[in-house]
N, C-alpha and C positions, 0 to 999 in steps of 0.2 A: 122619293121619286115615284110617280104614278104613271102607268102605261095603259093604253087602250087595249081592250080585248077584241081580238078579230074573229069573225065567223070563217068557216072553211070557204065560203064563197068570195072571200076577200074584202067584205064590207065590215065596218066597224059595228060592234054589237050595241055601243052606247053605254057599255060599262067600263069601269077601270079597275085596276088592281094596284095595290101598294107593294112596292120592292122594299123589303126588310132592309134598313140600313146596316144591320149587324152582318148582313150577308152581302149586299151588293154596294156597300159604301164604306168599306173598311180602308185602312191605309195598305195599299199593295205591298207585298214583300217579293221582290223579283228574285231574291236568292231562293226562296222556298219554291218558286216556280221553277227556276233553273234545276233544283235537285229532283222535284217531282218528274220533270220531263226526262231528265237523265235516267232516273230509275225506270220510268215507263219504257224508254226506248231499249234500255239494257235487258228489260225482261221480256222483250220481243225476241232477243236472239236466241237461236236454237243451241248454238255452240256444238254443232255436230261436225265442224270443219276438221279434216284430217289429211295429211300427206305422209307419204313413206319416207322414213330417214334412211340412211346408208344401210343399217343393219336389217332393214325390212324389205329392201328391194331384192327381188329373186335374181339369181346368177351372180356372175363376178367372182366365183370361187378360184378360178384359175388365173395365174398372172398372165396378162395379155402377151407380153414379150419379155426377153432377157433384161436383166438389170442394166447391163453396160453393152456398148458396142454398136448400137443402132444410130447413135448421133442425135437422138431425141430424148425427151424428157422420160424419166422413168415412170412407170405406172404399175400398180399393184392389183387393180381391179377395174373392170369396165363399168362398175356401178358407183364410181367415185362422184361426188356432187359436181365435179367440173366437167363430167361426161354427159352426153345426152342420153337420157334413160337412166341416169344415176339417181341416188337418193336426194332428198332435199336437206338443206343445212338449217337446223333449227326450225323446222316447219310447223304449222299449227297442229295442235292436238286437241281432242274433245275437252271442253270445259264448261263450267257453270257460270254464266254471266249474270245471274239474277242478283238483284240488290234489294234491300229493304229500306223503308223509310218510316220514321216515327209517325204515329197516327196524328199528333198534333201538327206536325209539319205538313203532312198530306192535306189535312183540312185547311190549313192557312194557305197553302198553294191554290187549292180549289177555290176559296173565297176570293182570293187575289185575282184569279182569273175571271171570276164572275163580275168582280168590281170593274175590271178593265172593260169587259163587254158592256157593262151599264154605262160607264163613262163615255165610251165611243158610239152609244146609241145602237148597239148591235143585238139587242134583245128584242124579241117579238113574241107576244103571248097570243095563244089561239084557244078557242073554246075546245073542251074535250071532244074528241071525234073518234069513230071507229068505221070499219067497212064489214059489210055482211060476208064478203069473201075476199080473199087476196086478189087484188087487180093492181098492176103497176100503173095502169092509166089512171085509176081513181086517185092515187097518191100524186101522180104528176099533175092532175087537174087542180088539186089543192095547192100545190106550189105555184102553179101558174097563176092561180087567182090571188095568191098573196104576193106575186111579183118576186118569187124567190127561185124560179125555175132555171135561172142562170147563175145561181149563187151557191157557194159551198155552204151547206147547212148541217147544223146538229139538232135533231128533233129530240127532246126529252119528254118522256112519258112517265106517269106515275108507277105503272106496273108494265109487265111485259104483255104486250098484245100481238098475238101471233099474225093476225090479219094484216095489222099496221106494219109489222117487221117484214112480213113477205111481200107486201106491196111496195115497200120502199128500198128493199135490198138490191134491186137491180138498177137503181138510179145512181150513177156514179158520184153525183155532188151531194148526196144525202146520206147521213149517218144517223141511226136511230138507236137510242139507248134509254135505259131506266135512269132516272134522275139520281138514284142512289149509287150507281156504279160509274157514272160519268166521271172521268178523271180530269185534272187540270189540263193535260195534254189534249184530250178530246175537245175540251171547251174552247182552247185556244187554236186548235186546228180546224176551226170552222169560221167562216165570214160572219154569219148570223146564227144566233142561238134562238131556235124556235121552241118555245115552252108551252106545253099544254097547261091549262089552268090548274087542273089538280096537281100536276107535278110542281108547279110554282108554290102552291100552298105546302107540299111536302118539303120543298127546299127550304122555305121560310121557317117552318117549324122545327126541322132537323137541325139547322145551324144557328138558330136564334140564340141558343144559350152556350154555345161552343166558343 
């Protein structure tokens, strides 16, 4: 599959680039994608949730009333889980939610996600660009010229560019990542995959033999 390379002013440069079939035309593995997304979301959890159980709530040392003779249920403490202000029954405790995924499964999931994007014509290649200084307006003008200003986009770059990152971080529909660190979740969580030319070359080379 060949794609046109666009300029940042929205016009076609007249050049095309070939998508490596080993990367963008494999047989997608849905289960690998499921596992990759599951692991990604699990690793985002802090696991710092905590509630006090009965033994941790302050107070309640004295029996609130005598055992018999009041005509009501017996009670041994005002910090019972049945009472307002009491402890929680089997409440959450801090824990580690992080999961791991084999490298080959992670790679398969990423290639499957890229293949789905290619099949759905949701990949756009743009010439390498940068800005002399961080300006959100400059990045927005690029997206507007490419008619992507109303679309959820993932921009892939070959290396970390501070000016590009800072120019796009305040645009809610735009996510900017290096091509090597973008996960299957990041790719699928965008409507259009906007790839810089050098980043596409890096992707084609990195996964061609895997």
